[in-house]
N, C-alpha and C positions, 0 to 999 in steps of 0.2 A: 558419444554424439555431443556436439556442442548445443548450448542453450541458444535459442533463437530469440533475438531482441528486434522490436518493432520500435521505430522512432518517428515521433511527429514534432518536428521544428522548423518554424518558418525562417528563421535566420540561417541564410545559406551558408556561411562560412562556418558558423557553429554546427550546424547539420553534418556537414562534410568532415569537421574535425572528429565529431563523435562517431561517425561511422568508421573512419580509421582508426580511432582509438579501441572501438569494440573489436573491430577486426583483427586487431595485432593480439588478442586475448587467446590464450589456449582453451578457455572454457566457453567463450561466447562468440557469436557471429550475428551480425546485423542482418535480419531476414528481410529487411525493407525500410526504407526512409522516406517521409514524405513531408510536403512544406504545408499540408492542410489534412483535415481528419473529415473529410466530406464523405469517403468511401471507406470509413472505419470499419464498419460490420463487415464488408466484403473483404477487406484487407484482413481481418481476423480470421475468417473463415478459410481464404486462400492460403495465407502465409503461416497460420498456426503459431503464434509466437508463445512463448513461456512469460516473458516479460515485455511490458510496454512502457517507453518512455515518452510522457506525454506533456507537451508545453500547454500552457493555459491560453495565452493570448494568440489563437490561431484565426486565420481569417476564415470567414463563411460560418462556421461553426467552432465555439471555444473548446478548449480541453475538457472544461468540467462537464459540459452537456456531452461530450463523447463518451467519457466515463459511464455516466448515466446509461447511455445507449449499449454498452459493452455490458454493464451489470445486468440488463435485462436478458441477455442471451448467453452470458458466461460469468460465472462467479469465481472460477478457479485462476484465470489469468492474472499475473500480478502487474499493478499497475504504480509506476513510480511519477509523481508530478515533477517535472523539470522545468523550472520556471525563475523567473526574477521576482515574482510577488511573494512578500512575505507578510502582507496585510491579513488582519483577522477574517475579513470577509470571504478572500479567496481561500484561505487555508481551511476554514470550516466548511465551506462549501465543497472543496474537492474530497475531504475526508467523508464528508455525509453521502456525497454521490458514490462513494465506495473505492476511493484511492488506497492503494496499498501502503504508500509511503510519500514522502515530499522531500525533495532535495533542491536547494537554490543553485542557480547556474553557477553563481560565482566559486561553488564549491564542486562543480561537476567533475572536473578532470582529476581532483583530488580524492573525491570521496564516491565515484560512480560505482566501480567494481565492488567495493566493499558494500555499498547500498544495494546493489543487485544480489550479491552474496547473501546478505542479511534478509532480504524479502523472499528469496528462495528458501531459506531456512525456516520461513515461518515468522520472522521479524517485521517490524514496522519502521524503516529508517525515517528519523525525522532529526533536522538539525535541532541544537539545543533551544534556540530563540523560537523554533517552530513548536516544538514540544511545550514550553513553557505557556506559549500563546492558547494552544489547545486547552491546557489545564485551567487556566484563567476563564477562559470561555465557559468552560464546563461548570466551574465553580461558580460563576455568575448565574448560570442557567439551571443550577441544580435544587432551586428552592420551591418548584412546584411539586406535583403528585409524584412520589416515589413509587414504582413498579416493584412487585414482589415477583421474585423467581425461585423455583424449587431447585436450587442448586445443591449438589452434595458437597461435603467438606472437602473431598478431593478436587472437585470441579472448582470450589473457590479457591483453593491453593493453586491450581493451574492458572485461573484467571487472573489471579494476584501476579502470577509470573509473567503473564501477557502483559499486563498494565506497566510492569518495569521494563518491557522492551525484550525480555527473554526470548530466544529462539526456541523451536520445539527440541532441538538437541540440548541446550542449556536445561530445560525444564526436566528431562528426562534424566540428566545427570544428577541434578540437584534432589530430586523426588525418588531417586534410584528405581525408576520404571523404564520400560522399553519405549523407544521412540514410537511405534505403532500404538501402545498404549495412550501417550499422549495424544496422538493425532485422533484417536477414538475418543477420548475426553473432551478434546477441543470441538469435534463434531457435535457432541452432545451439549456443549456450552452453547454454540452457535445456534443450535435448534431450539434450546430453551430461552435464548435471549432475542430470537428471531433476527439475527444478523447474518452477513455473509463473509464478513472477513476481520481480521485482527483489529484494524482501525474502529470499525464499528463497535466491536465487542468491547474494547477499551473505553469508548466514549459512553455506552451504555452502562458500563461498570461503575464509571466515576458518577455519571449523572444520577444513578440509583444508589450510590454508597454501598456497592456490593463487595468492596474490597476495601 
């Protein structure tokens, strides 16, 4: 069965082009495409996508607000921010809201399928300049109180791999453990860090110097 993709993009031409691109794939299908995200929770419940491509600058309700709403009811769906914005404010806000990855529109046709594949494998797709921006932000904001977390040595190994952007499969291979064991460790890491996705885990790990 093909992976269902939900798209929110108010540029009509770009939206139609992305729908066509997604539907040419053997692995993905566009479950729905919308020019705004006013009914995002209803869309989520009705169409049940595995991945959401979310623009930020949408009419009525912006994409970051939509991500916050989604995360209140669904922690599992993968959300890739697809946008022209690459400023610090929007990048950090999207990740803190619960975005799984961030892809600039100028790279969307070139890197879309790779980004979707990466996020489905447990990765967090970020372009190089955005990754650098996140690290710089965290470095500037990591001088306050550092929290303590009771992570095991193995959990710290896996968390370090997550920070480096490795997928679950890559972590399993590098540590010579099963995919399911990796998933189990990551669930424990998320619970201990009180986060819901890889982006939040990486942000907390860096802020609290856990790796």
